[in-house]
C-alpha positions in Angstrom: -0.1 0.7 0.9 1.1 -2.8 -3.4 1.6 -5.3 -6.3 0.4 -6.0 -10.0 1.5 -8.1 -13.5 2.5 -8.2 -16.9 0.3 -8.7 -20.0 3.0 -11.0 -21.3 2.4 -13.7 -18.5 -1.2 -12.4 -17.1 -2.6 -15.3 -14.8 -6.3 -13.4 -14.8 -7.0 -13.3 -18.6 -10.8 -13.4 -19.4 -10.4 -17.1 -21.0 -9.4 -18.3 -17.5 -11.8 -16.2 -15.7 -14.7 -18.4 -17.1 -13.1 -21.5 -17.4 -12.3 -21.2 -13.2 -15.5 -22.2 -11.9 -14.4 -22.0 -8.3 -13.1 -18.0 -8.5 -16.5 -17.0 -9.0 -20.4 -17.5 -7.6 -22.2 -17.7 -10.7 -21.2 -20.7 -13.0 -18.5 -20.0 -15.6 -20.9 -20.8 -18.7 -22.5 -17.1 -18.8 -20.3 -14.2 -18.4 -23.4 -11.7 -18.3 -24.1 -13.6 -14.4 -21.0 -11.6 -13.1 -19.8 -9.1 -15.8 -16.8 -7.8 -13.3 -15.4 -11.3 -12.9 -14.9 -11.4 -16.8 -13.2 -8.2 -16.5 -16.0 -6.1 -18.8 -19.7 -5.1 -18.8 -21.9 -3.6 -20.3 -21.6 -5.1 -23.9 -17.7 -4.5 -24.1 -15.2 -7.1 -24.4 -11.5 -7.3 -23.8 -9.2 -8.3 -26.8 -5.4 -8.7 -27.8 -5.5 -5.7 -30.1 -7.2 -3.8 -27.1 -5.0 -4.5 -24.3 -3.6 -1.2 -23.5 -7.2 0.3 -23.2 -9.6 0.2 -20.4 -13.3 -0.7 -20.6 -15.8 1.2 -19.4 -16.5 -0.9 -16.2 -13.0 -1.1 -15.7 -12.6 3.2 -15.5 -15.6 2.9 -12.8 -13.8 0.2 -11.2 -10.7 2.0 -11.0 -12.5 5.3 -9.9 -13.9 3.7 -7.0 -10.7 2.3 -5.9 -8.7 5.2 -6.6 -11.6 7.3 -4.7 -10.9 4.9 -1.6 -7.4 5.2 -1.8 -7.1 9.0 -1.7 -9.6 8.8 1.2 -7.5 5.9 3.4 -4.9 8.1 2.6 -6.0 11.2 4.3 -6.9 8.9 7.2 -4.2 8.3 7.8 -2.6 11.5 7.9 -5.0 14.0 8.5 -4.7 14.4 12.4 -0.8 15.5 12.4 -1.0 18.7 12.1 -3.6 19.1 15.6 -4.1 16.0 17.2 -0.2 16.3 19.5 -1.4 19.5 20.4 -5.0 18.4 21.8 -3.0 15.4 23.8 -0.2 18.2 25.3 -3.2 20.3 26.3 -4.7 17.3 28.0 -1.6 16.7 30.0 -0.5 13.4 28.2 2.8 12.9 27.2 4.2 12.9 23.9 5.1 9.5 23.7 1.0 8.7 23.9 -0.1 10.7 20.9 2.7 9.1 19.1 1.9 5.9 19.9 -2.0 6.6 18.8 0.2 6.9 14.8 2.1 4.1 15.7 -0.7 2.0 16.9 -2.2 1.7 13.1 0.7 0.3 11.4 0.3 -2.4 14.4 -3.4 -3.2 14.0 -2.6 -3.4 10.1 -0.1 -6.1 10.6 -2.9 -8.1 12.6 -5.6 -7.4 10.4 -4.2 -8.5 7.1 -3.8 -12.2 7.1 -7.5 -12.1 9.2 -8.6 -10.4 5.6 -7.1 -12.2 3.2 -8.8 -15.0 4.2 -11.9 -13.3 4.9 -11.8 -12.0 1.1 -12.6 -15.1 -1.1 -15.7 -16.0 1.5 -17.0 -12.9 1.6 -16.5 -11.5 -1.7 -13.4 -8.9 -2.4 -16.1 -6.1 -3.8 -17.8 -6.6 -0.2 -15.4 -6.5 2.1 -14.1 -3.3 0.2 -16.9 -1.5 1.2 -17.6 -3.1 4.7 -13.8 -1.7 5.3 -14.2 2.0 3.4 -17.6 2.0 5.9 -15.8 1.0 8.6 -13.2 3.0 8.5 -15.9 6.1 7.8 -17.4 5.4 11.0 -14.4 5.2 13.0 -13.2 8.5 11.5 -16.3 10.1 12.1 -16.5 8.6 16.0 -12.6 10.1 16.3 -14.1 13.5 15.9 -16.4 13.0 18.9 -13.5 12.1 21.6 -13.0 15.3 23.0 -16.5 15.2 24.8 -14.1 12.5 27.2 -13.4 14.4 29.9 -11.0 12.2 31.7 -7.3 12.1 29.9 -6.7 8.3 30.4 -10.3 7.3 29.2 -10.0 10.1 26.2 -6.5 8.2 25.4 -7.7 5.0 25.6 -10.6 5.5 23.1 -8.3 7.2 20.6 -6.5 3.8 20.7 -9.4 1.9 20.1 -11.0 4.0 17.0 -7.1 4.1 15.6 -7.2 0.4 15.2 -10.5 -0.4 14.5 -9.5 2.6 11.1 -6.5 0.3 10.7 -8.6 -3.0 10.2 -11.1 -1.5 7.7 -8.2 0.0 5.9 -6.6 -3.2 5.9 -9.3 -4.7 4.7 -9.9 -2.1 1.9 -6.4 -2.6 0.6 -6.4 -6.1 0.4 -9.6 -6.3 -1.4 -8.3 -3.6 -3.8 -5.1 -5.1 -4.8 -7.1 -8.4 -5.3 -9.7 -7.0 -7.2 -6.8 -4.9 -10.0 -4.7 -8.0 -10.2 -7.8 -10.2 -11.0 -9.5 -7.8 -13.3 -7.5 -5.8 -15.1 -5.6 -8.5 -16.9 -4.1 -6.6 -19.4 -2.3 -3.4 -17.8 -2.3 -4.2 -13.8 0.3 -2.5 -13.0 -0.7 0.7 -14.9 -4.0 0.1 -12.8 -1.8 -0.7 -9.9 0.0 2.9 -9.9 -3.2 4.8 -10.6 -4.4 3.2 -7.6 -1.5 4.0 -5.4 -0.7 7.4 -6.6 -4.1 8.6 -5.1 -3.6 6.5 -2.0 0.1 8.8 -2.0 -1.9 11.9 -3.1 -4.1 11.3 0.3 -1.2 11.3 2.4 0.4 14.2 1.0 -3.2 15.8 1.4 -4.3 14.8 4.6 -1.9 17.1 6.6 -3.0 20.4 4.5 -7.1 19.3 4.8 -6.8 18.3 8.7 -5.1 21.9 9.3 -7.4 23.5 7.6 -10.9 22.2 8.5 -9.5 22.4 12.4 -9.0 26.2 11.9 -12.1 26.5 10.3 -14.2 24.4 12.7 -12.5 22.9 15.1 -11.5 19.2 16.5 -14.1 17.4 15.2 -14.8 19.2 11.4 -11.7 16.9 10.0 -13.1 13.8 10.8 -16.6 14.6 10.5 -16.0 15.6 7.1 -13.9 12.9 6.1 -15.9 10.2 7.6 -19.2 11.3 5.8 -16.8 11.2 2.7 -15.8 7.9 3.5 -19.3 6.7 3.8 -21.0 8.3 0.8 -17.9 6.3 -1.1 -18.6 3.1 0.3 -22.4 3.6 -0.8 -21.2 4.8 -4.4 -18.9 1.8 -4.6 -22.2 -0.6 -4.3 -23.0 0.3 -8.0 -19.5 0.8 -9.7 -18.0 -2.7 -7.9 -20.4 -5.4 -8.7 -20.0 -9.0 -6.5 -16.7 -10.7 -7.3 -16.6 -13.7 -5.1 -15.5 -17.4 -5.7 -17.7 -20.5 -5.0 -18.4 -22.2 -1.7 -17.3 -25.3 -3.1 -14.8 -26.1 -5.3 -15.1 -26.9 -8.9 -15.0 -30.8 -9.6 -11.6 -31.5 -10.3 -10.1 -28.7 -8.4 -7.1 -29.0 -5.9 -8.5 -28.7 -2.4 -7.1 -25.7 -0.2 -6.4 -27.6 2.9 -5.9 -25.8 6.1 -5.6 -22.4 6.1 -1.2 -22.9 7.0 -1.0 -24.9 4.1 -1.0 -22.4 1.9 1.1 -19.9 4.1 3.7 -23.4 3.7 3.7 -23.3 0.3 4.1 -19.5 0.0 7.2 -19.5 2.2 8.7 -22.5 0.3 9.2 -20.3 -2.4 12.5 -18.9 -2.1 11.4 -16.3 -4.9 9.1 -15.4 -2.3 11.5 -14.3 -0.1 13.2 -11.8 -2.1 9.9 -10.3 -3.1 9.2 -9.8 1.0 12.7 -8.3 1.3 11.4 -6.0 -1.5 8.6 -4.7 0.1 10.1 -4.7 3.4 13.0 -2.2 2.5 10.9 0.1 0.1 8.3 0.5 3.7 11.9 1.1 5.9 13.0 3.5 3.3 10.4 6.1 4.2 9.4 5.1 8.2 13.3 4.6 9.7 14.1 7.8 8.0 11.5 10.5 7.9 10.1 10.8 11.9 13.8 11.4 12.4 14.5 13.8 9.5 13.0 17.1 11.3 15.4 17.0 14.2 18.8 16.6 12.1 17.9 19.3 9.8 17.0 21.8 12.2 20.5 21.0 14.1 22.3 20.8 11.2 20.8 23.2 8.2 18.2 25.2 10.6 15.4 24.6 8.1 12.1 25.0 10.1 9.3 22.7 10.1 7.6 24.4 7.2 10.5 24.4 5.2 11.2 20.9 5.9 7.4 20.6 5.3 7.8 22.1 1.6 10.5 19.3 1.4 8.0 16.4 1.9 5.4 18.2 -0.5 7.7 18.6 -3.6 9.1 15.2 -3.5 5.3 13.7 -2.6 4.7 15.5 -6.0 7.9 13.6 -7.8 6.6 10.4 -6.1 3.0 10.9 -7.7 4.1 12.0 -11.2 7.2 9.0 -11.6 4.5 6.2 -10.1 2.4 6.7 -12.9 5.2 6.1 -15.2 6.5 3.0 -13.5 3.0 1.2 -13.3 3.0 2.1 -17.7 6.6 1.0 -17.8 6.3 -2.4 -15.8 3.6 -3.3 -17.3 6.1 -3.9 -20.5 8.7 -5.7 -18.5 8.4 -9.5 -18.0 11.1 -9.7 -15.7 10.0 -7.6 -12.5 13.5 -7.6 -11.3 14.8 -5.5 -14.1 13.4 -2.8 -12.6 13.2 -3.7 -9.0 16.9 -3.8 -8.9 17.8 -0.4 -10.2 15.1 1.5 -8.9 16.2 0.2 -4.9 20.0 1.2 -5.6 19.1 4.5 -7.2 17.0 4.7 -4.0 19.7 4.2 -1.3 21.6 6.9 -3.2 19.0 9.1 -2.7 19.2 8.2 1.1 22.7 8.4 1.4 22.3 12.0 0.2 20.3 13.3 2.5 22.3 13.8 6.1 24.7 13.0 3.6 26.1 10.2 4.6 29.4 9.6 6.2 30.7 7.5 2.9 30.5 10.6 0.8 33.6 12.0 1.8 33.9 16.0 1.3 29.8 16.6 1.1 28.8 18.6 3.7 25.5 19.0 5.1 23.5 22.0 2.9 19.6 22.0 2.3 19.3 21.6 -1.6 21.4 18.3 -1.2 18.8 16.6 1.1 15.9 18.0 -1.0 17.8 15.9 -4.0 17.8 12.8 -1.7 14.5 13.2 -0.9 13.4 13.5 -4.3 15.5 10.5 -5.6 14.5 8.2 -2.9 10.4 9.1 -3.5 11.3 9.2 -7.4 12.4 5.5 -7.4 10.1 3.8 -4.8 7.1 3.3 -7.3 9.5 1.1 -10.0 10.8 -1.1 -6.8 7.4 -1.8 -5.6 4.7 -1.5 -7.8 5.1 -4.8 -9.7 5.9 -6.6 -6.8 2.9 -8.2 -5.8 1.8 -9.6 -9.1 5.6 -11.2 -9.2 4.2 -13.2 -6.0 1.0 -14.1 -7.7 3.1 -15.8 -10.5 5.7 -17.3 -8.5 2.7 -18.6 -6.3 1.1 -20.1 -9.6 4.1 -21.5 -10.2 4.5 -23.5 -7.4 1.4 -25.3 -7.6 -1.4 -22.8 -5.9 -4.9 -22.4 -7.0 -4.8 -20.1 -10.4 -8.0 -18.0 -8.5 -9.1 -14.9 -6.5 -8.3 -17.0 -3.6 -4.6 -16.8 -4.2 -4.5 -13.5 -5.0 -6.3 -12.5 -2.2 -4.2 -14.2 0.2 -0.8 -12.6 -1.5 -2.6 -9.3 -1.0 -3.0 -10.0 2.5 0.8 -11.1 2.9 2.3 -8.2 1.3 0.0 -5.7 3.3 1.3 -7.6 6.5 4.6 -7.3 5.1 4.7 -3.9 4.4 3.0 -3.1 8.2 6.2 -4.8 9.7 8.0 -2.3 7.4 5.9 0.3 8.9 6.2 -0.8 12.6 9.9 -1.7 12.4 11.0 0.8 10.2 10.6 4.2 13.1 11.9 2.1 15.9 14.8 0.9 14.8 15.7 4.0 12.8 15.1 6.2 16.1 17.2 3.5 18.2 20.2 3.6 15.7 20.0 7.7 15.3 19.9 7.5 19.3 23.0 5.7 19.6 25.4 7.0 16.4 23.6 9.9 15.2 21.0 10.6 11.8 23.7 9.9 9.0 24.7 6.5 10.6 21.3 5.5 10.6 20.4 6.6 6.6 23.6 4.6 6.0 22.6 1.6 7.5 18.9 1.7 5.4 21.0 2.5 2.0 23.3 -0.6 2.6 20.0 -2.8 3.5 19.0 -1.4 0.1 21.7 -1.9 -1.7 21.9 -6.0 -0.1 18.7 -6.7 -1.6 19.2 -4.7 -4.9 22.1 -7.1 -5.2 19.5 -10.0 -4.5 17.1 -8.6 -7.0 20.0 -8.6 -10.0 20.5 -12.3 -9.3 17.3 -12.9 -9.5 16.9 -11.4 -12.2 19.4 -13.9 -14.2 18.2 -17.1 -12.3 14.5 -16.5 -13.1 14.5 -14.8 -16.1 12.6 -17.5 -17.7 11.7 -20.0 -14.8 7.6 -18.2 -14.9 5.6 -19.3 -17.5 4.5 -16.2 -19.9 
């Protein structure tokens, strides 16, 4: 899934957008030639007194992005309740069905760098809609795969469709984050939190939606329904999001971008970007390294049934949804990002220690309400840790000489998504490995320790960089 900025340090305000000719297809002299690129439309203007309010055009943009995020979240999770049964019915081992889920994150990891390069060339709005349509088509095709009789051919087609879905959603996420950073200069973190909240809601609703539609109409019904909605949403967004892209030729006096690797090297040369990437990585692993291993532990240690555990996840996901909106609004008013990120990582680590509970918490015994409390604490603090990070990364890149434009924003969005995907790929594997060797409580303790180390680094970062970035 994420990434923003603060009103006091806005790099994408209207005046700059009008001055930066290399950021748009049309010349900057006419705002009406690309109203979305100016962050306003239909005669609406952004001014300092209305910084907290969204224009009508911005509301439509955010509505389109949020709907796409909701559907993309459902795309990830809709097959959870029934696909393993379908694979088992064909005589395929559980490893194969698990690999179908895992290949999604791996495909996204490979796709994000490509999307970051494509975004400024084809236009972020166009890339978003193409990605949404691609995910819609492949989701629909996934519903037809049971017609394949051979089991190995079936699972191979599942891998192919799932990978293409991931490529489509990677395009969506790369474009969406760049659009939000670029088009919501006064409240980027609030806009980001709304988009991320809808994506999280999709992850929560996906299994329930998939299971219900599967019961009503069989295997294909969930995929046909979701795929159709994605295609309709893509067509609707042609109206919601006009074209936003950079010129193919830089404006006079603008710095040349150089080869693709030059931008990455400049990004990596900033030590603070490594810290930001560490935050993104640990947040991704906070969830993915534990959740696949919670069910066996609570079933044996607590006697919790899968249905009861599902309720735990539903409650914690609801808390994440509510808290993310608060974190987004709060982070728009905090210039030093790490002041919010560090305590959220620390409190999240405490929540992770409570879930088993950890051997470090001497005297605490496993009990169902403690596990639920830990899950709720972890989810409530996740948004505060990572929602403001992408905007921080953009500010750092600009401070280190990268262009202050849409191309840089798309590049940072792609890096953000790639690092998050690394966490999604490494987390389940590493968490499962440590759980097999030493048990679930030790795995949770190690993950919490990683979070604490990154939080301490953020505390140092808050002190060292408090005056280093322009406001």
